[in-house]
C-alpha positions in Angstrom: 0.0 0.0 0.0 2.8 2.4 0.9 4.6 1.6 -2.3 1.5 2.4 -4.3 1.0 5.7 -2.4 4.6 6.7 -3.0 4.1 6.0 -6.7 1.0 8.2 -6.8 2.9 10.8 -4.7 5.8 10.8 -7.2 3.4 11.4 -10.1 1.4 14.2 -8.4 4.4 16.2 -7.3 5.6 16.6 -10.9 3.7 19.7 -12.3 3.9 18.7 -16.0 2.4 15.2 -15.3 -0.3 16.6 -13.0 -1.5 19.2 -15.5 -1.1 16.8 -18.4 -3.4 14.4 -16.6 -6.0 17.1 -16.1 -5.8 18.0 -19.8 -6.2 14.3 -20.7 -9.3 13.9 -18.5 -10.8 17.1 -19.9 -10.2 16.1 -23.6 -11.6 12.6 -23.0 -14.6 14.2 -21.2 -15.3 16.3 -24.3 -15.1 13.1 -26.4 -12.4 14.5 -28.6 -10.8 12.3 -31.2 -7.9 10.2 -30.0 -5.5 12.2 -32.1 -6.6 15.5 -30.4 -6.4 13.8 -26.9 -2.8 12.7 -27.6 -1.8 16.0 -29.1 -3.4 18.2 -26.4 -2.0 16.1 -23.5 1.6 16.0 -24.9 1.6 19.7 -25.8 0.4 20.5 -22.3 3.2 18.4 -20.7 5.7 19.8 -23.2 4.7 23.4 -22.2 5.4 22.7 -18.6 8.7 21.0 -19.4 9.7 24.1 -21.4 8.6 26.3 -18.5 10.5 24.1 -16.0 13.5 24.2 -18.3 13.4 28.0 -18.4 13.1 28.1 -14.6 16.2 25.8 -14.4 18.2 28.1 -16.6 17.1 31.1 -14.4 18.0 29.3 -11.2 21.4 28.3 -12.6 22.2 31.9 -13.4 20.8 33.4 -10.2 22.7 31.1 -7.9 26.1 32.7 -8.6 24.5 36.1 -8.2 23.5 35.2 -4.7 27.0 33.9 -3.9 28.5 37.1 -5.2 26.2 39.2 -3.0 27.1 37.3 0.1 30.8 37.5 -0.7 30.7 41.2 -1.5 28.9 42.3 1.7 30.2 39.5 4.1 26.8 38.9 5.5 25.7 35.6 7.1 22.2 34.5 8.1 19.3 32.3 7.2 18.5 32.1 3.5 14.8 31.1 3.0 14.5 28.4 0.3 11.5 26.1 0.0 13.5 23.3 -1.8 16.2 23.3 0.8 14.0 23.0 3.9 11.7 20.4 2.2 14.7 18.3 1.2 15.8 18.3 4.8 12.4 17.6 6.2 11.3 14.8 3.9 13.7 12.4 5.5 11.7 12.5 8.8 8.3 13.6 7.5 8.1 12.0 4.1 5.3 9.5 4.7 3.1 12.1 6.5 3.8 14.6 3.7 2.8 12.0 1.0 -0.5 11.2 2.7 -1.4 14.8 3.3 -0.6 15.8 -0.2 -2.6 12.9 -1.8 -5.7 13.4 0.3 -5.3 17.2 0.3 -5.7 17.2 -3.5 -8.8 15.0 -3.2 -10.2 17.6 -0.7 -9.4 20.4 -3.1 -11.5 18.7 -5.8 -14.3 18.1 -3.2 -14.2 21.8 -2.2 -14.3 22.9 -5.8 -17.2 20.6 -6.5 -19.4 21.4 -3.5 -18.5 24.9 -2.4 -18.1 28.3 -4.2 -14.3 28.1 -4.2 -14.1 26.8 -7.8 -10.4 26.4 -8.1 -8.2 23.4 -8.8 -4.7 24.0 -7.6 -2.3 22.5 -10.2 1.1 23.6 -9.0 2.3 20.2 -7.8 5.6 21.2 -6.2 4.0 23.9 -4.1 1.4 21.5 -3.0 4.2 19.2 -1.9 6.0 22.1 0.0 2.8 23.1 1.8 1.9 19.5 2.7 5.4 19.2 4.2 5.1 22.3 6.3 1.7 21.3 7.6 3.0 17.8 8.5 6.0 19.4 10.4 3.8 21.7 12.4 1.1 19.1 13.2 3.7 16.6 14.2 5.5 19.1 16.4 2.1 19.6 18.1 1.8 15.8 18.8 -0.7 15.0 16.0 -0.3 11.5 14.7 -2.0 8.8 12.7 -5.4 9.3 11.1 -6.0 12.5 12.9 -2.8 14.1 11.5 -3.6 13.0 8.0 -7.3 14.1 8.2 -6.6 17.5 9.7 -3.6 18.1 7.5 -5.5 17.1 4.3 -8.5 19.3 5.1 -6.2 22.3 5.8 -4.3 21.7 2.6 -7.5 21.3 0.5 -8.9 24.6 2.0 -5.6 26.5 1.4 -5.5 25.2 -2.3 -8.9 26.7 -2.9 -8.8 29.8 -0.7 -5.6 31.4 -2.0 -6.5 31.3 -5.7 -9.9 32.9 -4.7 -7.9 35.7 -3.0 -6.0 36.4 -6.1 -8.7 36.1 -8.7 -9.8 39.7 -8.7 -6.3 40.7 -9.7 -6.0 37.8 -12.1 -9.0 39.1 -14.1 -7.2 42.5 -14.2 -4.0 41.0 -15.4 -5.4 38.6 -18.0 -8.5 40.5 -19.1 -10.7 37.4 -18.6 -11.8 34.9 -16.0 -10.4 31.7 -17.7 -7.5 30.9 -15.4 -6.7 31.3 -11.7 -3.4 31.7 -9.8 -1.8 28.8 -8.0 1.4 29.7 -6.2 1.9 30.1 -2.4 3.2 33.6 -2.5 -0.4 35.0 -2.9 -0.4 37.2 0.2 2.5 39.2 -1.3 1.0 39.4 -4.7 -2.4 40.6 -3.4 -0.6 43.1 -1.2 1.3 44.4 -4.3 -2.0 44.7 -6.1 -3.5 46.8 -3.3 -0.4 48.9 -3.1 -0.7 49.5 -6.8 -4.3 50.7 -6.4 -3.2 53.0 -3.6 -0.2 54.7 -5.2 -0.5 54.1 -9.0 -3.3 56.5 -10.1 -2.2 57.9 -13.5 1.0 55.9 -13.6 1.7 54.3 -17.0 2.2 50.6 -17.4 5.7 49.2 -17.3 5.0 48.0 -20.9 4.5 51.5 -22.2 8.0 52.8 -22.8 8.4 56.0 -24.8 11.9 55.8 -26.1 13.9 57.8 -28.6 14.1 56.1 -32.0 17.8 55.1 -31.5 16.8 53.3 -28.3 13.8 51.6 -29.6 15.5 48.2 -29.4 15.0 48.4 -25.6 11.3 47.8 -26.2 12.3 44.1 -26.7 12.1 42.8 -23.1 14.9 40.2 -23.7 17.3 43.0 -24.6 16.3 45.3 -21.8 16.5 42.4 -19.2 19.9 41.4 -20.6 21.4 44.9 -20.3 19.9 45.6 -16.9 21.1 42.2 -15.4 24.5 42.8 -17.1 25.0 45.9 -15.0 24.0 44.1 -11.8 26.2 41.1 -12.4 29.2 43.2 -13.3 28.9 45.4 -10.2 28.6 42.4 -7.9 31.5 40.6 -9.7 33.8 43.6 -9.1 32.7 43.9 -5.5 33.1 40.2 -4.7 36.5 40.2 -6.4 38.1 38.6 -9.4 39.7 35.8 -7.4 36.5 34.7 -5.7 34.5 34.6 -9.0 37.2 32.8 -11.0 38.0 30.3 -8.3 34.5 29.5 -7.0 32.1 30.2 -9.8 33.5 30.6 -13.3 35.9 27.6 -13.4 38.8 29.9 -14.3 37.0 31.9 -17.0 37.5 35.7 -16.9 35.1 37.0 -14.2 33.7 39.9 -16.3 33.1 37.7 -19.3 31.4 35.1 -17.0 29.2 37.8 -15.5 28.1 39.0 -19.0 27.2 35.4 -20.0 25.3 34.8 -16.8 23.3 38.0 -17.4 22.3 37.0 -20.9 21.6 33.4 -19.6 19.1 35.0 -17.2 17.3 36.7 -20.0 17.3 33.4 -22.0 15.6 31.8 -19.0 12.9 34.4 -18.9 12.4 34.0 -22.7 12.0 30.2 -22.4 9.5 30.6 -19.5 7.4 32.9 -21.6 7.4 30.5 -24.5 6.4 27.6 -22.2 3.5 29.6 -20.6 2.1 30.5 -24.0 2.2 26.8 -25.0 0.4 25.7 -21.8 -2.3 28.3 -22.1 -3.1 27.3 -25.7 -3.9 23.8 -24.5 -4.9 23.7 -20.9 -7.8 26.3 -21.1 -9.9 24.5 -23.7 -9.0 21.1 -22.2 -9.9 22.2 -18.6 -13.3 23.4 -19.7 -14.2 19.9 -20.5 -12.9 18.7 -17.2 -14.8 21.3 -15.3 -18.1 20.8 -17.2 -18.1 17.1 -16.5 -16.5 16.8 -13.0 -16.4 20.2 -11.3 -18.7 22.7 -12.9 -17.3 26.2 -13.3 -13.9 25.2 -11.9 -10.7 27.1 -13.0 -7.2 25.8 -13.2 -4.9 27.6 -10.7 -1.5 27.7 -12.4 2.1 28.5 -11.3 3.4 32.1 -11.0 5.1 32.3 -14.4 1.7 32.1 -16.0 1.4 35.9 -15.5 4.8 36.8 -16.9 3.8 37.1 -20.6 1.2 39.8 -19.7 3.9 42.3 -18.5 7.5 41.1 -19.2 9.0 44.4 -18.2 7.2 44.3 -14.8 8.9 40.9 -14.3 12.4 42.6 -14.1 11.1 45.7 -12.2 9.4 43.4 -9.7 12.5 41.3 -9.1 14.8 44.4 -8.6 12.4 46.2 -6.2 11.5 43.0 -4.2 15.3 42.4 -3.8 15.7 46.0 -2.6 12.9 45.4 -0.1 14.8 42.3 1.1 17.9 44.4 1.6 16.0 47.1 3.5 14.3 44.4 5.6 17.7 42.8 6.4 19.1 46.2 7.6 16.0 46.6 9.9 16.4 43.1 11.3 20.1 43.9 12.0 19.1 47.1 13.9 16.5 45.1 15.9 19.1 42.4 16.8 16.8 39.8 15.3 17.6 36.7 13.2 19.0 37.9 9.9 17.0 36.8 6.8 19.3 37.1 3.7 17.5 38.2 0.5 17.6 34.9 -1.5 17.8 35.8 -5.2 15.6 32.9 -6.3 12.5 33.6 -4.1 12.9 37.4 -4.8 13.0 36.7 -8.5 9.9 34.5 -8.8 7.9 36.2 -6.0 9.1 39.7 -6.8 8.6 39.3 -10.5 5.0 38.1 -9.9 4.4 40.9 -7.4 5.6 43.4 -10.1 3.1 42.1 -12.6 0.2 42.3 -10.0 1.3 45.8 -8.9 1.6 46.9 -12.6 -1.9 45.7 -13.3 -3.4 47.9 -10.7 -1.0 50.8 -10.5 1.3 50.9 -13.5 5.0 51.5 -12.9 4.6 53.0 -9.5 2.5 50.0 -8.5 5.0 47.6 -9.9 7.9 49.2 -8.0 6.3 49.8 -4.7 4.1 46.7 -4.7 7.2 44.5 -5.3 9.1 46.4 -2.6 6.3 45.6 -0.1 6.5 42.0 -1.2 10.2 42.0 -0.5 9.7 43.3 3.0 6.9 40.8 3.6 9.0 37.7 2.6 11.8 39.0 4.8 9.8 39.5 8.1 7.4 36.5 7.8 10.2 33.9 7.9 11.4 35.3 11.2 8.0 34.8 12.8 7.7 31.3 11.2 11.0 29.9 12.7 9.7 29.2 16.2 6.8 26.9 15.1 9.1 24.6 13.0 10.6 22.7 15.9 14.1 21.5 15.4 13.9 22.5 11.7 13.8 26.1 12.9 17.6 25.8 13.4 18.3 24.3 10.0 19.8 27.6 8.6 17.0 27.8 6.1 13.2 28.1 6.1 10.2 28.5 3.8 10.5 31.5 1.6 7.1 32.5 0.1 4.5 34.6 1.9 1.7 32.1 2.2 3.9 29.5 3.9 4.7 32.2 6.5 1.1 33.2 7.0 -0.3 29.6 7.2 2.6 28.4 9.3 2.3 31.2 11.9 -1.4 30.8 12.3 -1.4 27.0 12.3 1.7 26.8 14.5 0.3 29.1 17.1 -3.1 27.3 17.1 -1.3 24.0 17.6 0.8 25.5 20.4 -2.1 27.0 22.4 -5.1 24.8 21.5 -6.0 21.2 22.1 -5.6 19.1 18.9 -9.2 17.8 19.1 -10.4 21.4 19.0 -8.3 22.1 16.0 -9.8 19.0 14.3 -13.3 20.2 15.0 -12.5 23.7 13.7 -11.1 22.2 10.4 -14.1 20.0 9.8 -16.5 22.8 10.8 -15.0 25.2 8.3 -15.3 22.6 5.5 -18.9 21.9 6.5 -19.8 25.6 6.6 -18.4 26.2 3.2 -20.5 23.4 1.7 -23.6 24.5 3.5 -23.2 28.1 2.3 -23.0 26.9 -1.2 -26.5 25.5 -1.0 -28.1 28.1 1.3 -27.1 31.3 -0.5 -28.4 32.3 -3.9 -26.2 31.7 -6.9 -24.4 34.8 -8.3 -23.1 35.3 -11.8 -19.3 35.4 -12.0 -18.1 38.9 -12.6 -16.5 39.9 -15.9 -12.9 41.1 -16.2 -12.3 44.4 -14.5 -11.7 47.3 -16.8 -8.0 48.1 -17.1 -6.9 51.4 -15.7 
């Protein structure tokens, strides 16, 4: 039984396979010809593999940037990184994580089918990370056995439906329609960025509207502008960290300036690959998912990973990254002044979360919204991990922690509930919330889904 569960677990944690499976079910439900089923399923998986490949290229180019930053400024502290802490935790909490993830996805479909939260969360690796964090916190609070799996699965299923619902108003603004939802556990930071954009961005032009002189018109190409901007950043950090450090530890002996230029262009190549993958996915998953939702979960929307919004504002991707990272640096300085645990600005979380926050802020407040919204996200993902550390038990001393905002929010709330409340009371609360959501769906009159908000 455990072998079968682990096999299912290994399938579900791979985003490309998970979304390909949903596309397959949707196309079969629509009684499409076998050739269309095969084509649509493979192209969906291919799109996610292209996206993952682009993410891998990005991560590969960002890692040396982070090392240069640490060397240049001689700062030590905790670097939030989901992959790092999950890889440490799975050794002890692997089985519990697998059960919570598998049954949590079932509860997500149940909630989408029988409540008004019509979202199917399809970002498999983030589902894994959240399941792992929930398992850690509940186990530290002495949950075990069936009770641990039941409570953890219900909580995960609720989270997988609630966070996409929080972001949907902004998603309609970004995409101009209501076809897709947002499935990435940094939602709190993205929604915050959207609200900041609304507050400060009145009259601000979009990051995508650049009025440039004719001889600089080539900068309208986001790949070029990203390459040149990142080139400046890499070269500055390479000089500050020193030729010897770069050539000895990073470049394998290649000239440190040439290496930095190549890494900057590699970063831009990663963004370009991600955008291509997203376009391929959207061309297949939306029509396929309509069939899935019509047959199994009426009106459900696929909640997709954060790069799904990148094509709608490529310039905001770079703006968001830079200003989120700036927020992380400011947050680090504040933590130092307060003599608290130092949270170093990890380049990878600040890119993916900051870039996404930039797109959300741009959708509601143009350039000012993108800059200040991403800056607010940077502060948020600096301070939340500090408050999360005490509820992670021994893993709170592992020199890393969860990086994205929703992990911090959920972990702090659930951890403190587990610390101060009886576990049976927590079980009753989780089941009661689920029951109330189902009851409200049948007691309240149905409302027509709103159309896309008009763009400012």
